[in-house]
Backbone as a ProteinNet text record, in pm:
[ID]
protein_1_A
[PRIMARY]
XXXXXXXXXXXXXXXXXXXXXXXXXXXXXXXXXXXXXXXXXXXXXXXXXXXXXXXXXXXXXXXXXXXXXXXXXXXXXXXXXXXXXXXXXXXXXXXXXXXXXXXXXXXXXXXXXXXXXXXXXXXXXXXXXXXXXXXXXXXXXXXXXXXXXXXXXXXXXXXXXXXXXXXXXXXXXXXXXXXXXXXXXXXXXXXXXXXXXXXXXXXXXXXXXXXXXXXXXXXXXXXXXXXXXXXXXXXXX
[TERTIARY]
-950.4	-950.9	-1024.3	-1121.3	-1193.9	-1108.7	-1153.3	-1074.5	-1053.6	-1156.6	-1144.8	-1037.5	-1038.8	-938.3	-799.3	-788.7	-659.8	-600	-680.5	-632.6	-596.4	-678.2	-652.2	-526	-504.2	-392.1	-260.9	-265.3	-141.1	-126.3	-221	-210.7	-180	-185	-160.1	-269.1	-324.6	-409.8	-406.7	-417.5	-406	-517	-630.5	-741.3	-737.4	-631	-618.9	-617.7	-686.8	-694	-557.4	-457.4	-321.5	-261.6	-311.8	-255.2	-345.3	-434.6	-521.3	-475.7	-453	-408.2	-515	-479.3	-577.7	-642.3	-764.8	-841.2	-764.5	-761.5	-700.7	-548	-485.6	-339.1	-280.5	-359	-312.8	-276.6	-333.7	-303.6	-155.1	-89.7	51.9	141.3	87	170.8	153.6	84.6	73	212.6	242.6	374.5	476.1	432.5	523.7	482.8	578.7	550.5	471.8	373.8	291.9	273.1	218.4	180.3	32.6	-0.1	-138.4	-185.5	-283.6	-334.6	-468.5	-474.4	-596.3	-663.2	-778.7	-851.9	-959.7	-972.9	-1079.5	-1138.4	-1270.1	-1339.1	-1361.7	-1302.3	-1314.4	-1363.9	-1478.7	-1539.5	-1559.1	-1600.3	-1629.7	-1509.2	-1389.2	-1266.1	-1197.7	-1156	-1086.2	-939	-889.8	-749.2	-691.2	-563.7	-503.7	-381.8	-362.9	-246.9	-177.3	-51.4	22.1	116.1	104.1	192.8	237.9	350.7	399.4	356.2	336.1	292.9	315.1	271.4	288.5	152	138.2	14.8	27.2	-38.2	-16.2	-100.8	-229.5	-318.3	-426.4	-465.9	-586.3	-661.4	-776.7	-847.4	-997.8	-1071.2	-1215.2	-1287.3	-1270.8	-1335.8	-1487.7	-1559.9	-1706.7	-1755.9	-1813.6	-1854.8	-1971.6	-2050.2	-2165.1	-2121.6	-2022.8	-1975.7	-1846.3	-1787.2	-1660	-1551.8	-1544.5	-1448.1	-1365.7	-1253.9	-1166.1	-1152.7	-1114.7	-1077.1	-925.9	-883	-740.2	-689.8	-576.6	-510.9	-378.7	-354.1	-232.8	-186.2	-63.5	-9.3	78.1	95.6	179.2	323.6	415.8	557.1	581.5	657.2	691.4	584.3	474.2	365.5	335	296.9	262.9	112.6	34.2	-111.3	-159	-245.6	-301.9	-436.5	-461.7	-587.8	-653.3	-784.9	-856.7	-959.7	-972.4	-1068.8	-1105.4	-1229.8	-1272.4	-1243.5	-1182.3	-1138.7	-1192.7	-1199.2	-1233.5	-1103.9	-1111.4	-991	-888.4	-933.4	-839.8	-762.5	-788	-710.8	-772.5	-898.4	-968.5	-1061.4	-1085.2	-1180	-1319.6	-1400.4	-1529.1	-1640.4	-1645.7	-1756.2	-1763.5	-1885	-1906.9	-1844.6	-1741.1	-1673.2	-1761.3	-1858.7	-1946.3	-2037	-2061.2	-2143.1	-2059	-1939.8	-1856	-1763.1	-1731.4	-1637.6	-1493.8	-1469.7	-1333.5	-1312.9	-1186.7	-1151.7	-1005.4	-973.7	-835.7	-796.8	-676.3	-626.7	-489.1	-466.1	-336.4	-269.6	-148.5	-78.1	56.5	84.4	216.1	326.1	441.6	550.2	590.6	596.4	637.3	540	411.4	311	317.6	342.3	355.4	470.3	586.3	701.6	675.3	599.4	562.3	475.3	381.2	295.5	376.7	471.3	555.3	638.9	695.4	777.4	694.4	575.5	490.1	441	407.6	362	469.9	594.9	705.4	721.6	714	732.7	625.5	499	390.2	374.3	390.8	364.4	486.6	605.5	726.8	808.4	863.3	954.5	885.4	775.1	704.9	645.3	591.7	535.4	641	759.5	867.3	909.8	921.4	960.7	854.7	730.1	621.4	617.9	627.6	616.5	734.9	849.3	971.3	1022.4	942.4	986.6	892.2	945.4	868.5	852.8	737	713.6	809	837.5	918.3	846.6	919.2	854.9	802.5	713.6	650.3	752.8	856.1	953.9	1028.5	1053.1	1118.5	1025.1	896.7	799.2	784.7	794	782.1	898.8	1018.3	1136.3	1116	1063.5	1035.7	928.7	826.1	716.6	765	856.7	905.3	1018.7	1064.8	1177.3	1142.6	1234.3	1211.6	1240.5	1298.5	1332.9	1294.4	1165.3	1119.3	1159	1191.9	1238.8	1366.2	1453.2	1579.2	1559.5	1474.5	1459.8	1365.4	1267.5	1167.5	1162.7	1155.7	1135.8	1258.2	1376.7	1498.1	1526	1525.1	1559.1	1448.2	1324.6	1207.6	1211.8	1272.9	1278.7	1189.1	1123.3	1032.8	889	812.2	675	586.3	457.6	359	310.2	327	273	148.9	34	-91.9	-144.2	-164.9	-223.3	-374.3	-448.5	-593.6	-657.8	-789	-859.4	-850.7	-831.2	-818.1	-673.6	-585.9	-443.2	-357.6	-415.2	-334.7	-264	-159.1	-81.2	-90.3	-91.8	-73.9	52	117.2	244	238.9	261.6	257.9	391.5	464.3	587.7	555.1	628.8	602.4	699.7	645.8	727	690.2	585.4	545.6	474.3	495.4	438.6	414.4	299.2	266.5	205.3	258.8	211.2	170.6	48.1	-2.7	-62.4	-17.6	-68.6	-209.9	-299	-437.5	-463	-461.6	-486.6	-436.4	-366.4	-316.6	-224.4	-260.8	-177.9	-226	-319.3	-376	-311	-280.1	-218	-292.3	-289.4	-336.3	-216.2	-225	-114.9	-161	-86.9	-114	13.8	3.4	121.1	77.8	174.6	141.5	260.9	233.9	336.9	312.9	365	348.7	207.3	126.3	-7.9	-120.1	-107.6	-217.3	-171.8	-269.9	-245.8	-349	-302.7	-389.9	-383.7	-499.4	-506.3	-580	-535.8	-598.3	-559.9	-635.5	-599.4	-539.6	-421.6	-356.2	-347.6	-352.7	-334.1	-195.9	-110.2	30.3	55.6	-19.7	-2.8	140.5	213.4	356	383.1	279.9	299.9	293.9	271.5	259.6	367.5	397.7	499.5	437.5	310.6	239.2	143.8	93.1	-12.3	-144.4	-254.4	-383.8	-450.8	-532.8	-604	-732.2	-807.7	-938.1	-928.5	-813.4	-796.3	-754.8	-679	-624.7	-501.6	-393.8	-267.6	-168.8	-93.5	0.2	138.4	238.4	378	445.8	512	594.1	734.3	782.5	907.5	1008.8	1134.7	1245.7	1292.8	1256.3	1284.8	1432.3	1518.8	1662.4	1714.6	1675.5	1723.9	1670.1	1539.8	1478.2	1532.7	1551.2	1601	1743.5	1828.1	1965.1	1968.3	1878.1	1872.5	1832.9	1731.5	1686.2	1792.5	1856.9	1962.4	2079.5	2116.3	2226.8	2188.2	2061.6	2014.6	2017.2	1975.6	1975.8	2117.6	2212.2	2350.8	2415.3	2375.7	2431	2377.5	2256.2	2199.8	2256.5
45.3	74.7	-36.6	2.4	-101.4	-156.2	-271	-342.8	-259.7	-189.4	-110.3	-3.2	68.3	173.6	114.2	-1.7	-68.5	-100.2	-154.8	-191.5	-67.9	36.7	158.7	230.5	228.6	303.2	227.7	95.9	19.8	-94.5	-108.4	-214.8	-161.4	-251.3	-211.2	-265.6	-178.4	-216.2	-99.3	-128.7	-23.2	79.8	40.2	132.5	209.9	191.4	259.6	410.6	480.5	626.4	692.2	623.8	679.7	700.3	625.1	630.7	704.8	784.7	867	1012.9	1075.1	1214.2	1304.5	1388	1479.8	1568.2	1610.6	1689.4	1805.3	1809.9	1916.7	1920.4	1833.2	1833.9	1792.8	1720.7	1677.7	1797.3	1914.1	2035	2071.2	2034	2068	1991.8	1887.4	1800.7	1823.7	1930.8	1966.3	1995.9	1936.9	1954.5	1852.4	1759.2	1658.7	1518.5	1429.2	1289	1228	1146.6	1079.1	933.7	856.2	718.6	720	659	653.4	508.4	486.4	350.6	337.7	244.2	219.5	93.1	109.8	-3.3	-49.9	-181.1	-237.6	-358.9	-370	-482.1	-590.8	-706.7	-819.5	-941.6	-993.5	-1110.9	-1090.1	-967.1	-937.6	-904.5	-905.8	-878.4	-754.3	-665.1	-544.1	-574.7	-533.7	-548.7	-411	-393.5	-262.6	-271.9	-167.8	-154.5	-23.7	-32.4	85.7	135	263.7	326.3	462.3	510.2	643.6	743.6	865.4	966.8	1107.1	1203.3	1344.5	1407.1	1474.3	1545.7	1685.8	1711.4	1835	1952.3	1928.4	2037	1983.8	2069.6	2045	2177.3	2181.4	2308.3	2284.9	2391.6	2383.4	2322.3	2385	2336.2	2352.7	2246.6	2247.3	2248.5	2359.9	2373.8	2282.2	2242.6	2155.7	2012.4	1962.1	1824.8	1820	1938	1948.1	1865.7	1882.7	1807.3	1900.3	1847.4	1919.3	1839.9	1909.1	1841.2	1822.6	1699.8	1666.8	1625.4	1683.4	1648.2	1580.8	1464.6	1388.8	1310.3	1261.9	1174.3	1069.5	957.9	849.6	869	817.1	825.7	763.3	834.4	783.5	805.1	873.4	898.8	1048.3	1096.9	1238.8	1263.4	1157.9	1173.7	1219.2	1319.6	1368.5	1303	1280.1	1222.4	1318.3	1319.9	1406.2	1324.3	1357.4	1288.1	1379.2	1372.9	1454.9	1378.7	1449.2	1385.2	1459.3	1388.7	1450.2	1501.5	1588.1	1648	1547.8	1426.3	1326	1252.8	1286.6	1228	1106.2	1076.6	964.8	1016.8	933.7	972	986.3	1070.8	1110.4	1008.7	944.3	854	737.5	690.9	581.8	453.4	399.7	281.1	156.9	150	33.5	31.2	148.8	156.4	141.2	201	199.8	79.2	22.2	-89.6	-46	84.8	138.4	252.2	278.3	392.3	425.5	554.4	600	674.1	650.8	720.2	777.6	901.3	967.9	972.7	918.2	907.7	979.6	1074.4	1139	1034.6	1059	961.2	930.7	1032.1	1011	917.9	935.1	849.9	708.3	696.9	564.8	486.9	552.6	484.8	445.6	529.5	497.3	371.6	360.5	243	117.7	130.1	16	-28.8	68.7	37.9	-31.3	20.7	-37.2	-175.7	-192.2	-323.4	-428.4	-394	-487.5	-519.4	-416.2	-438	-531.1	-501.5	-577.9	-717.8	-732.5	-860.7	-950.8	-893.5	-973.6	-973.1	-857.2	-851.8	-886.7	-817.8	-844.4	-984.3	-1028.9	-1163.4	-1268.5	-1253.4	-1349.2	-1350	-1230.5	-1221.5	-1284.9	-1256.3	-1310.2	-1462.6	-1516.3	-1660.8	-1736.9	-1671.2	-1740.9	-1696.3	-1622.9	-1570.4	-1610.2	-1606.1	-1632.9	-1502.9	-1480.6	-1357.8	-1343.8	-1222.2	-1197.8	-1258.6	-1326.5	-1391.8	-1290.6	-1340.5	-1253.8	-1187.4	-1261.5	-1202	-1085.2	-1094.9	-983.7	-864	-890.7	-781.9	-715.3	-796.7	-741.1	-648.6	-685.8	-599.8	-465.8	-470.2	-346.3	-264.8	-334	-266.3	-195	-260.9	-206.1	-106.4	-89.3	0.7	143.9	206.3	344.3	445.3	398.2	489.6	427	424	365	450.3	575	658.9	601.6	548.7	490.8	350.2	271.2	130.9	110.1	197.3	176.8	288.9	411.3	521.9	550.2	532.9	569.2	470.2	340.7	239.8	222.7	223.2	209.1	80.8	-24.5	-149.3	-257.6	-227.5	-324.4	-287.2	-388.2	-360.3	-481.5	-459.5	-566	-598.8	-724.2	-772.9	-854.4	-810.3	-878.1	-938.5	-1070.3	-1138.8	-1146.2	-1084.3	-1077.4	-1202.2	-1212.1	-1331.7	-1351.2	-1241.3	-1253.2	-1280.2	-1309.8	-1341.3	-1220.1	-1101	-980.6	-943.6	-862.8	-822	-671.6	-632.3	-491.6	-483.3	-368.6	-350.4	-219.8	-228.6	-110.3	-96.9	9.1	37.3	66.4	4	21	121.9	231.6	332.6	345.9	273.6	268.7	136.5	76.2	-56	-77	-137	-172.7	-311.5	-399.5	-537.3	-563.9	-611.5	-641.3	-781.5	-864.9	-1001.2	-1000.5	-1076.2	-1083.3	-1216.5	-1325.5	-1455.6	-1564.2	-1659.9	-1771.3	-1724	-1756.6	-1716.7	-1586.4	-1520.4	-1397.1	-1273.1	-1177.6	-1051.8	-935.4	-822.3	-698.2	-630.4	-602.6	-541	-410.3	-305.5	-174.7	-125.4	-82.6	-36.2	61.4	127.7	219	295.2	380	467.7	607.7	708.5	845.2	897.4	827.9	877.9	803.9	673	592	504.5	459.8	362.6	251.8	127	12.2	-77.3	-115.6	-200.6	-328.8	-438.5	-568.3	-666.9	-774	-887.3	-992.4	-1042.4	-1144.8	-1274.6	-1384.9	-1516.7	-1565.4	-1588.9	-1621.1	-1771.3	-1849.5	-1994.5	-2027.4	-2092.8	-2116.6	-2220.5	-2293.1	-2394.2	-2334.8	-2204.2	-2139.1	-2032.3	-1998	-1896.1	-1758.3	-1745.7	-1619.1	-1608.8	-1488.9	-1468.5	-1449.4	-1466.3	-1442.5	-1322.8	-1253.7	-1136.9	-1121.1	-1016.9	-1002.4	-979.1	-934.4	-912.4	-1038.6	-1123.5	-1241.8	-1291	-1312.7	-1358.8	-1242	-1231.8	-1120.4	-1170.6	-1113.6	-1139.2	-1005.1	-995.2	-877.7	-910.1	-834.5	-866.9	-753.6	-793.7	-700.2	-713	-616.4	-627.3	-652.9	-577.9	-589.3	-726.3	-772.3	-902.1	-1015.9	-1014.4	-1123	-1130.8	-1014.1	-1013.3	-1067.3	-1027.8	-1078.3	-1228.3	-1276.5	-1418.9	-1499.9	-1452.6	-1522.8	-1520.3	-1405.3	-1394.2	-1486.2	-1495.1	-1583.9	-1729.7	-1762.9	-1898.7	-1935.5	-1840.1	-1864.6	-1883.6	-1804.5	-1813.9	-1944.7	-1995.2	-2121.2	-2239.3	-2220.4	-2328.9	-2326.6
1491.4	1348.7	1275.2	1189.8	1117.9	1003.7	950.6	849.6	723.5	678.5	556.7	570.1	682.7	703.9	716.5	781.2	795.7	659.5	569	435.4	354.3	364.3	288.4	336.9	468.3	526.1	517.4	539.5	553.2	452.2	359.3	260.7	122.6	24.5	-113.7	-204.8	-287.6	-399.7	-496.6	-625.3	-725.1	-711.9	-652	-636.2	-505.3	-428.7	-300	-319.6	-228.8	-240.3	-235.4	-176.6	-169.8	-308	-406	-540.1	-638.2	-586.6	-671	-659.8	-773.4	-775.1	-713.7	-616.8	-557.8	-663.7	-638.2	-733.7	-794.6	-927.5	-1007.9	-1001.5	-926.5	-922.4	-1056.8	-1136.6	-1267.8	-1355.6	-1326.4	-1403.9	-1396.6	-1289.6	-1272.6	-1369.7	-1431.1	-1513.3	-1663.4	-1699.5	-1840.8	-1896.3	-2011	-2071.4	-2024.6	-1939.4	-1885.6	-1932	-1921.8	-1950.9	-1835.8	-1868.8	-1768.8	-1810.1	-1719.8	-1750.4	-1787.4	-1900.3	-1947.1	-1938.2	-1853.4	-1831.9	-1903.5	-1995.9	-2073.7	-2020.6	-1957.3	-1901	-1999.2	-2012.6	-2094.8	-2023.4	-2030.8	-1967.8	-2070.9	-2045.5	-2137.2	-2060.9	-2104.8	-2040.3	-1890.8	-1855.4	-1715.8	-1631.2	-1690.3	-1615.6	-1670.9	-1580.8	-1623.2	-1647.5	-1765	-1799.8	-1831.5	-1799.7	-1823.1	-1912.9	-1991	-2078.3	-2043.4	-2001	-1954.5	-2063.6	-2094.7	-2192.9	-2138.6	-2193.1	-2156.3	-2262.7	-2220.2	-2314.9	-2262.9	-2341.1	-2308.2	-2285.3	-2172.8	-2140.6	-2200.6	-2313.7	-2388.5	-2339.2	-2320.3	-2278.7	-2185.4	-2091.1	-2012	-2009.1	-2075	-2092	-2098.6	-2131.8	-2152.9	-2032.2	-1915.9	-1794.5	-1804.3	-1776.6	-1779.5	-1635.1	-1592	-1453.5	-1418.4	-1517.2	-1490.2	-1457.9	-1531.6	-1508.6	-1428.3	-1403.2	-1330.6	-1401.3	-1534.6	-1613.7	-1702.1	-1753.8	-1845.4	-1974.8	-2082	-2205.5	-2202.5	-2217.8	-2209.5	-2348.2	-2388.6	-2513.9	-2481	-2541.8	-2509.1	-2631.3	-2621.9	-2727	-2660.7	-2731.7	-2679	-2723.5	-2645.8	-2680.8	-2818.1	-2900.9	-3033.2	-3136.7	-3099.5	-3193.4	-3198.9	-3317.2	-3332.5	-3323.4	-3338.4	-3334.8	-3197.1	-3195.8	-3071.1	-3042.7	-2914.4	-2871.5	-2772.8	-2772.2	-2679.4	-2602.9	-2475.3	-2390.8	-2274.5	-2232.7	-2119.2	-1989.7	-1894.7	-1769.7	-1648.2	-1536.7	-1409	-1344.7	-1244.3	-1185.7	-1131.7	-1096.9	-1044.2	-1153.4	-1281.2	-1390	-1455	-1426.7	-1489.4	-1598.9	-1700.4	-1804.7	-1744.2	-1806.1	-1748.7	-1769.3	-1883.4	-1915	-1816.2	-1788.3	-1694.3	-1749.2	-1684.7	-1738.1	-1739.8	-1650.8	-1649.7	-1773.1	-1830.5	-1951.7	-2078.3	-2077.4	-2197.7	-2204	-2087.9	-2084.9	-2102.1	-2095.2	-2108.1	-2008.8	-1979.6	-1894.8	-1918	-1914.4	-1928.9	-1803	-1758	-1639.6	-1668	-1622.9	-1637.1	-1499.3	-1492.2	-1364.2	-1373.8	-1284.2	-1282.8	-1264.6	-1323.7	-1318.1	-1174.2	-1089	-949.6	-877.8	-902	-839.6	-895.6	-1024.7	-1087.5	-1025	-1009.5	-951.4	-806.2	-734	-597	-594.2	-688.3	-695.9	-728.2	-820.2	-857.4	-737.9	-666.7	-549.9	-441.5	-415.1	-311.6	-351.8	-480.7	-526.2	-504.4	-535.5	-514.2	-365.9	-281.5	-138.2	-82.5	-113.1	-52.8	-112.3	-242.5	-306.7	-317.6	-304.8	-315.7	-186.4	-150.7	-36.7	93.7	124.7	250	250.6	137.5	130	157.6	98.2	121.5	268.3	326.6	467.1	556.9	527.9	610.5	602.4	482.5	463.6	522.3	533.7	576.3	712.7	787.9	916.2	1028.6	1148.9	1269.6	1347.3	1403	1477.3	1595.6	1633.8	1753.3	1873.6	1962.1	2076.4	2178.2	2264.8	2364	2455	2495.9	2588.1	2523.3	2390.7	2321.1	2311.2	2285.7	2280.7	2416.9	2522.7	2657.9	2688.9	2641.4	2660.8	2590.9	2468.1	2395.2	2466.7	2515.7	2584.6	2710.6	2783.2	2910.2	2892.1	2768.5	2743.4	2782.6	2850.2	2892.6	2783.9	2673.5	2565.5	2431.7	2402.5	2276.5	2156.6	2180.6	2070.1	2012.1	2100.5	2054.7	2000.8	2066.7	2027.8	1910.2	1893.4	1789.9	1687	1730.2	1637.1	1551.6	1607.7	1534.1	1421.6	1453.7	1353.2	1249.1	1294.5	1206.8	1122.8	1176.5	1101.6	1161.7	1273.4	1336.1	1300.7	1262.2	1223	1238.2	1217.5	1225.7	1084.7	1045.8	918.5	951.5	901.4	929	799.7	801.8	686.4	707.4	616.6	628.9	570.8	585.4	539.6	388.4	313.1	167.6	125.1	223.9	204	169.6	164.7	143.1	273.4	259.8	376	398	522.8	558.2	643	637.4	709.2	787	918	1004	1074.2	1044.3	1114.8	1261.1	1350	1493.2	1552.8	1603.1	1669.7	1817.8	1856.9	1998	2019.4	2135.9	2159.5	2308.6	2340	2477.9	2479.2	2565.2	2576.4	2720.6	2740.3	2874.4	2874	2966.9	2975.3	3031.6	2967.2	3014.2	3085.8	3010.4	3070.5	2977.2	3032.7	2952.6	2841.8	2717.4	2603.4	2539.4	2602.4	2547.6	2609.6	2519.9	2560.1	2494.1	2561.8	2500.7	2436.9	2307.9	2234.1	2173	2201.1	2143.3	2077.1	1950.6	1878.7	1770.3	1709.8	1601.4	1551.1	1449.3	1395.3	1449.8	1377.3	1426.3	1407.2	1327.5	1296.3	1367.8	1381.8	1432.7	1548.3	1626	1731.5	1716.4	1712.4	1691.2	1813.1	1863	1980.9	1948	2007.2	1981.4	2089.7	2100.2	2184.2	2092.3	2127.5	2046.8	2125.7	2053.1	2113.2	2072.5	2171.1	2144.3	2154.4	2082.3	2079.8	2038.9	2129	2105.9	1997.2	1955.1	1850.9	1710.1	1700.4	1570.8	1555.3	1428.3	1403.8	1387.3	1425.6	1417.9	1536.1	1560.4	1659	1584.6	1653.3	1591.9	1658	1580.8	1630.9	1549.5	1575	1510.3	1359.7	1309.9	1166.7	1092.3	1159.6	1094.7	1168.5	1095.2	1154.1	1156.5	1264.7	1277.6	1315.4	1250.8	1287.2	1313.5	1427.7	1457.1	1408.1	1310.3	1242.6	1251.7	1257.7	1243.6	1099.3	1014.6	871.2	843.1	909.4	882.1	922.6	1041.2	1089.3	1004.2	976.9	902.1	760.1	696.8	559.4	553.7	649	652.5	678	765.5	795.8	673.1	601.1	481.6	372.7	355	253.1	284	412.7	451.3	429.3	458.1	437.7	289.8	204	60.3	7.8	58.8	10.8	55.1	173.5	221.9	142.3	85.6	5.5	-135.2
[MASK]
+++++++++++++++++++++++++++++++++++++++++++++++++++++++++++++++++++++++++++++++++++++++++++++++++++++++++++++++++++++++++++++++++++++++++++++++++++++++++++++++++++++++++++++++++++++++++++++++++++++++++++++++++++++++++++++++++++++++++++++

């Protein structure tokens, strides 16, 4: 798996395709409250202002531009606003030319983004920074297990946290795992969830609390165990 796909599939960023409403699905939210994100470019940097509002109408489809006219209002205001949008819920005008952009986000998707942002930037970051990867002998036991459905798929609390060169983290739940010793401190590691399988050579330098691989640094973590350990340590302090 290349780096771009890894980040898109298992990482977090507000521009990730996972958080973009599929084409024309925004039509289902007419008459409902949505999150309205107003982007503005100031001094070369994009800034966003998030407000709640009501999506009143989506009409007047233009087949040439594949856009709709959207009518909306902000919470607590009676004034209506109109803007032409593309089916994915973004304003139509080129933001690089106008320096502005409006995006309409369904409430369910917004809450999913908030939840994921907290997990990746706070919870997972804290666990990664304060935890040591599972040792090779423990990984070998998992690899040799005759029933990975019970040890890995059922609990779903073991995963790989990979810190990339830009310091961002990706998280892959491990439901299958295979470890094969190659030479010295190097091992072939193959793991994945129900959708993907990722293979890599890792260097298991015992002087470090992480392994290294072609993406960056990797820690195999037991979320439940590590979180309980950190919480107990904090309470003792």
